[in-house]
C-alpha positions, 0 to 999 in steps of 0.5 A, a space after each residue: 500500499 502506498 502511503 499519502 504524502 505527509 506535509 505540514 503547513 506554516 500559516 493558516 490565515 492566507 487564502 493560499 493555505 486554503 488551497 492545500 486544505 482543499 487539495 488534501 480533502 479532495 485527494 486523501 489517498 495522495 496527500 495528508 496534512 501533518 499539522 499546521 502552525 497557526 499562531 492565533 488560537 481561535 483561528 486554529 480551532 476553527 481550522 481544526 473543526 472545519 478541516 479535521 487537521 491539527 494545529 499548533 501555536 508555533 513550529 517547535 510544537 508541531 515538530 514535536 508531534 508531527 513528522 512531515 515529509 516536508 513543510 509548506 510555508 504559506 505566510 506573509 512575505 515579510 516573515 516567509 524568509 525567516 521560516 525558510 531559513 529556520 527550517 533550512 537550518 534544521 535540515 527540514 525540506 521546504 516548499 516555500 510560497 512565492 516570493 521566497 524573499 521580499 527584497 534582494 537582500 533577503 534573496 541573497 541571504 537565502 541563497 548563501 544559507 540554503 542554496 550554497 549549503 545544499 538545503 532541500 528548498 523548492 518553490 511553489 510557483 505553479 503558473 506554468 503547471 496550469 493545464 493550458 500553460 503545460 499544454 502550451 509548453 508541450 507544444 513549444 518543446 515538441 518543436 512544432 513552432 520552431 525556434 521561439 523568439 517572442 512571447 506576450 504574457 498578460 496572465 498574472 502579476 509580477 514574478 508569476 508573469 516573469 516566470 511564464 515569460 521565461 518558461 515560454 522563451 526557454 530563458 533561465 538566467 540570461 540578462 535582459 534589457 528592460 523598458 516599461 511604462 505604466 498607464 492608469 484608467 478607471 473600470 468597474 471593480 470585479 471580484 476579489 479574493 473574498 468573492 464577488 463585488 458587493 456594490 458598483 464601484 469605479 476603481 483606478 486600474 494600473 496597467 503595467 507594460 514592459 519589454 524584456 529583451 534577452 538578446 534575440 528573444 523578446 518578452 512582453 509583460 502586460 498586466 492590469 491590476 486585478 486582471 486575473 479576477 476581473 470579469 471585464 479584462 481578459 488574460 492573453 498569451 501568445 508565443 511566436 516561433 520560426 515555424 508557427 505561433 500560439 495565440 491564446 487557444 489557437 495554433 498556426 503551424 505548417 505541414 510544409 512551407 506551402 500548407 498551413 495547419 490551423 489547430 486549437 487546444 481543446 479541453 476534454 472534460 468528463 461529466 458533460 452531456 451524457 457522460 457519467 464518469 464524474 465532472 473533471 478535466 481529463 486532458 487537453 488535445 491539439 489536433 489528435 495529439 494529447 498535449 496535457 493529461 490531468 494527473 489527478 483525475 478524477 478528482 474535481 479540482 480547478 486548474 489552479 488547484 491542479 497546478 498546486 497539487 502538481 507542485 506538492 507531488 513534485 516536491 515529494 519526489 524531489 525529497 526522495 531523490 528526484 530532480 529540482 522542479 522549481 529551484 530557489 535560484 529560478 524563483 529568485 531570478 523571477 522576483 529579481 526581474 520583477 523588481 527591475 520591471 518596477 525600477 524601469 516603470 518608476 524611473 522611466 529609464 532603460 534597465 540593464 539586468 546583471 548576473 546575480 549570485 544564484 545565476 552562477 550556480 
């Protein structure tokens, strides 16, 4: 019998912590939460009653009672680095939320104290593991688009958007020339983390546009505040290569130089119309080829939960000798490039990035 992956969580107040609780409830044969550190006793008791988990007021209490395969830190950015360093010092594997550190100095400290000392740390950067993004990356890696030279990412903010740019372009730690601008406009407020809007309200929305040139490759970052939750602002991602292009869910490629072959990404869901297999994502097709298969079917998870569950599975493989799946170095580079985009916006100047300590590993 295969035992479920046991992981503990530090933090119970964030919306991200609820993801892990939902995933463990939906997939009990795969994941088991071995306690949570929740400093507020009242909130801890509420979580215990609602989710049937044990909570502890501090890390020491948790580790005296629980023996997790790894620990997930799901706390605010201002204290995350402290917990990651403390766990690393105890040689406890950590899956840390994004960003791993809130400042460059914190990232340098994490690099010195964790990466250079070979501590087992990975980062829960999940966007590239979303089913549609994973399907896009599968198509890119198949060579159907030829040599990829451009991507436009208008999906999520800051380091998440940077992560997708790097993945789509096949960039790791290459230097970039960055120009950026910010535009502001008024739009009707949409849903937030707490749910749908409760009144009609105009808000000021900032739209950040940045051009990141990595030698012959171009990444365009385009994000409007709260776009990923908005009902009136759309997400968009395109990738251009020498042989073809992805544009959202459309694919334009060639069978030969004279013959275009238009394709689309087609989600295959069970449970629709007369299908009685349950309601879940089976996978994604491009033409007659599967470019993504859901590893957690038939659990009824939405895309972000599938991606985070994939992080948990990859982390479990990593702590038992498997490969890196999203290293501290990668996540640090994402945050660094995000900070350089902000600098370009604030100064109005072109910013040239430089090699950072983690890029030399």
